[in-house]
C-alpha positions as CSV (number, residue, x, y, z in Angstrom):
1,M,0.0,0.0,0.0
2,W,2.8,2.4,1.0
3,L,4.8,1.8,-2.1
4,S,1.7,2.3,-4.3
5,L,1.5,6.0,-3.2
6,E,3.1,8.6,-5.4
7,A,6.5,9.8,-4.3
8,I,5.3,13.2,-3.3
9,D,2.8,11.6,-0.9
10,R,5.4,9.4,0.6
11,R,7.4,12.5,1.4
12,D,4.5,14.0,3.4
13,P,4.9,13.4,7.2
14,F,1.1,13.5,7.7
15,V,0.5,10.9,5.0
16,A,3.3,8.7,6.4
17,A,1.9,9.0,9.9
18,R,-1.6,8.1,8.8
19,T,-0.3,5.2,6.7
20,A,1.8,3.9,9.6
21,T,-1.2,4.1,11.9
22,R,-3.4,2.1,9.5
23,L,-0.6,-0.5,8.9
24,S,-0.4,-0.9,12.6
25,K,-4.1,-1.6,12.9
26,F,-3.6,-4.4,10.5
27,G,-0.7,-5.9,12.5
28,A,2.0,-4.7,10.2
29,Q,4.0,-2.8,12.8
30,A,7.4,-3.4,11.2
31,D,6.1,-2.0,7.9
32,A,4.6,1.0,9.7
33,R,8.0,1.8,11.3
34,N,9.7,1.5,7.9
35,A,7.3,4.1,6.6
36,L,8.2,6.4,9.6
37,R,11.9,5.8,9.6
38,P,13.0,8.5,7.0
39,F,11.0,11.1,8.9
40,W,12.6,10.3,12.3
41,E,16.0,10.7,10.7
42,R,15.1,14.3,9.8
43,L,12.8,15.5,12.6
44,G,14.7,18.8,12.8
45,E,13.4,19.8,9.4
46,L,9.8,19.2,10.5
47,G,7.3,21.4,12.3
48,I,5.8,20.5,15.7
49,D,2.5,19.3,14.3
50,E,4.4,17.0,12.0
51,R,6.5,15.7,14.8
52,C,3.4,15.1,16.9
53,A,1.7,13.1,14.2
54,L,4.8,11.0,13.7
55,A,5.1,10.4,17.4
56,E,1.5,9.2,17.7
57,A,2.1,6.9,14.7
58,L,5.2,5.5,16.3
59,V,3.2,4.7,19.5
60,A,0.7,2.8,17.4
61,S,3.5,0.8,15.8
62,I,5.6,0.3,18.9
63,D,5.1,-3.5,19.3
64,G,8.3,-5.3,18.3
65,I,10.4,-2.2,18.0
66,G,14.1,-3.1,17.7
67,A,17.2,-1.8,19.4
68,D,18.1,-0.2,16.0
69,W,15.5,2.5,16.8
70,L,17.1,3.5,20.1
71,P,19.8,5.9,18.8
72,R,17.2,7.6,16.5
73,L,14.9,8.0,19.5
74,E,17.6,9.3,21.8
75,A,18.6,11.9,19.1
76,S,15.0,13.1,18.9
77,L,14.9,13.7,22.6
78,Q,18.2,15.6,22.5
79,A,16.8,17.8,19.7
80,F,13.4,18.3,21.2
81,P,13.6,17.7,25.0
82,R,10.4,19.5,25.9
83,E,8.0,18.0,23.4
84,P,5.5,15.8,25.3
85,A,4.5,13.8,22.2
86,L,8.1,12.7,21.6
87,A,8.5,12.0,25.3
88,H,5.5,9.7,25.2
89,A,6.6,7.9,22.0
90,V,10.2,7.4,23.2
91,G,9.1,6.5,26.7
92,R,6.7,3.9,25.2
93,A,9.4,2.5,23.0
94,L,11.8,2.3,26.0
95,A,9.1,0.6,28.0
96,Q,8.5,-1.9,25.2
97,R,12.3,-2.7,25.2
98,E,12.0,-3.0,29.1
99,L,14.4,-0.1,29.7
100,W,12.2,1.1,32.5
101,G,14.7,3.4,34.2
102,K,15.0,5.5,31.1
103,A,11.3,5.2,30.3
104,R,10.0,6.4,33.7
105,L,11.0,10.0,33.5
106,L,9.7,10.4,29.9
107,L,6.4,8.7,30.7
108,Q,6.0,11.0,33.8
109,Q,6.7,14.0,31.5
110,A,4.0,12.7,29.1
111,A,1.5,11.9,31.8
112,D,1.8,15.4,33.2
113,A,1.6,17.2,29.9
114,E,-1.9,18.8,29.6
115,E,-1.3,19.5,25.9
116,L,-1.2,15.8,25.0
117,P,-4.4,14.0,24.0
118,L,-6.1,12.2,26.9
119,A,-5.4,8.8,25.5
120,A,-1.7,9.5,25.4
121,R,-1.6,10.8,28.9
122,R,-3.7,7.8,30.1
123,D,-1.4,5.4,28.4
124,A,1.6,7.0,30.1
125,W,-0.1,6.7,33.5
126,V,-0.9,3.0,32.9
127,L,2.7,2.3,31.9
128,L,3.9,4.0,35.0
129,A,1.5,1.8,37.0
130,H,3.0,-1.3,35.4
131,L,6.4,-0.1,36.4
132,A,5.4,0.6,40.0
133,E,3.7,-2.8,40.1
134,Q,6.9,-4.5,38.9
135,Q,8.8,-2.7,41.6
136,G,6.3,-3.8,44.3
137,D,5.2,-0.3,45.1
138,V,1.5,-0.9,45.8
139,E,0.8,2.7,46.7
140,R,2.4,4.2,43.6
141,T,0.6,1.6,41.4
142,A,-2.7,2.6,42.8
143,D,-1.9,6.3,42.4
144,C,-0.9,5.8,38.8
145,Y,-4.1,3.9,38.0
146,R,-6.1,6.5,39.8
147,Q,-4.5,9.2,37.7
148,A,-5.3,7.2,34.5
149,A,-8.9,6.9,35.6
150,T,-9.3,10.6,36.1
151,L,-8.4,11.1,32.4
152,A,-11.3,9.0,31.2
153,E,-13.0,10.6,28.2
154,I,-16.6,11.7,28.9
């Protein structure tokens, strides 16, 4: 599907993000990440809305993410340390790779970011709850789940 698009469409970050999200829904996470890869290598050339769309698409395609993505993700954080959408995506990727120490700070940043969509913030709180649960911190686990529940969409 991705390769059938015209070249100009494949260079559009919004088209790539939408394509990756759809591919992920069909279980093609690796293909989705392949569609996103060229954009992650040049995030500095993109606007904040484009970076947010790409970050959301990466979250959708995070299952099975390989270690080869880690340098790219670290570079995005260095370039844009205060962007909550990137913090969520990178935190999610680090959690997927079970790099919880690094993921925790980023997920906390995303969970607290009021400009992020509720679903992204809720996801960050649930991941933080899983981390606290793994560490045997019952009180923190309950608090994180409570925070997630307060973000329920009405």
